[in-house]
N, C-alpha and C positions, 0 to 999 in steps of 0.2 A: 504494499499500500504505500502510495506517495504520501510525503508528511503533510502536503497542503490538505489532502483528502481525510488524513488523520485527524487534522485540526477541524474539518467541517464536520466529521461525524462525532467528535467530542463535543463541539459547540452545539449540535443539534441534540446530543443527549442532555446536555445541561438544560437547554432551552425546555425540553420535554418535561424535566422535573420542575423548572421554575414555573412553567405555564399551570402546574397542578398546585402550587402554593397558594393558600387562600389568603385573603387579607388578615384573618385573625393569626395565621401562622407567623406574620412578619414581626409580631411582637415576642415570639417564642425565643428564649435565651439559645444562643448558639455556643458551641465548645469554644473555650478562650483561645485555643491553639489555632483556630481559623482566622484570627484577626488580632491586629494590633490595637483595636478598640477596646477600651476596658469594658468589660461586661457586654460583650456583642450580643445583638439580637439577630434574628433572620434577616431583618431589614438592613442591618449593617453588612451583611453577607451579600445580600442583592445589590446593595449600593456599590460594593467593591467589584461584583462582577459587571455591573452596568459601566462603571469606570473603564474596566478592562476591555469592554466591548468597544467602548467609544474610542479608545486608543488604538484599535486595529489598523483604520486607515492611515494613521500616522506611523505606526510601526512599519507596515507595508512600504511606506514612502521614505523610510530610513531616518526619520526623526526621533528624538528621545525627550523625555522629560527634562533633560539637562538644557534642552533648547528652549524650554518655556513650556509651563503646563497650564493652558487656559482651561482644563477640565477640572484641577484641583479646587475643591470647595464648592463646585457647581451643584445645583440640585438636578441631578440626572434622572431622578424618579418622579418628581412632581406628584400630581394627585392620584394617579394610576399607575403604581410602580411597576406592575407586571406588564402593562402594555408599553411603558416607556423602556424597560428592559427589551422586550421584543422589538421595538423599533430600532433600538442600538444594535441588537443582534441581526436584523435584516440588512443594515449598513454594513456590518462587519462581514456577513456571509456573501453579499455581493461584491464586496472588496476582494476577497479571497477568490471567489469564483471567477472574477475578471482575469484572473492570471497574476502572477507575481514573477519577476525577474530571478531566474535561479541564482543570478550572481549577487542578488541583493543582500544586504547586511541588516539584520535586526539588531537595534540598539536598546537593549533593556537597561534597567538601573543597575544590574549586578554584571553587565558586560555585553560585548558585541559578538553576535553569532551569525553564521551563514543561514540563509533564510530556511533551508531544509531542516537544520537543527533547531532554529527558532520556532518553526511550527510545532516541534515536539514538545518544546517547553509549554506553549501555549495549549497544545492538547492535553498534557497531563494534568494541568491545573483543572481543566473543565471536566474531563472524563471522571477524575476521581472525586471532584466536588460533586458532580452529579449523583454518583453512588451515596456518598457520604451525607448529602442533603436529604435525599430520598430516605435512606435508613434513619437519619435523625427524626424526620417528621413522619416516619411510618407510611411512606408512599410507596405503592409497589412499583418496583423498577429493576430491570436488569440491563447491563452492558450488552449490546448486540454482538453477536459472533464475529461481525465485521470489525467492530471496535475492539474486542478482546484480541482478534489476531493483530491488528495493527500496534495494539500496545505491547503484546508480545514481541512483536517484531522490533519496535523502537524504543521501548521503555525498559522491558525487562533485562535486556543485555547490559543495561547501565544502571541498573538498579542500586548496586552497591556505591557507585560513585554518587548518585541522587542522595542516597542515605547519608553518606558523609557530609553532604551539604545542608543535611536536616530537612530535606524535602519529603523523605519517607521515613517512618518509624521503623523499628527492627522487623525483620521478617517473621512470620507465625507459620508454625507447622501445620500444613492443611490436613483435614481430616481425611480418613482413607478413602471415602467416598466422594471426594470433592470433584465438582465439576469444572470446566474450564474458567468460568468467572470467579469461583472460590479460589482456585490454584492462583490466578492472577493477583486477586486482592491480598491473598496470602504472602505472595512474593514482596509486594509493595508495603506490606503492613497494615493494611487498612480493613481487612475482613473482621467482621463482628458476628459471632455466631447469632 
């Protein structure tokens, strides 16, 4: 799977979960490790994802927050947070679907990466947050076989390196009857029975 397709599949998975978050869920406390905001709620998590979606066109164009961040502090969610997120997601999806120069550099706050690798970074965040948010809120959700295959191809070989960076928690021993999704989630340390 090409990494831009991995991004699109991960982004679609996250959106499918966010679209099932109810307005009442937005006030639900979120795990502290998901955010730098003290005592985060699901609204804070949605705000972070909206911000991340809003940055996609800039990332694809090679800009970074070091060049100036007109999104920081903006109310990206407004009166209808889910619809606002969806609108930003539509823009990000269109930007990636329009094509990206393979020689492009994605400039993240933590460093510069070739586009192919940058898409993996963006995809990991979205795919595993989709699963974690669904699990946290009790929403039925499974990673698609296509997404599992893409994450196994692009994330699992580098899981230990990501773990050293603090992205993944310690690996978990999968149960004997584990399916592909459970094995993947155990490898990256996110599975919860």
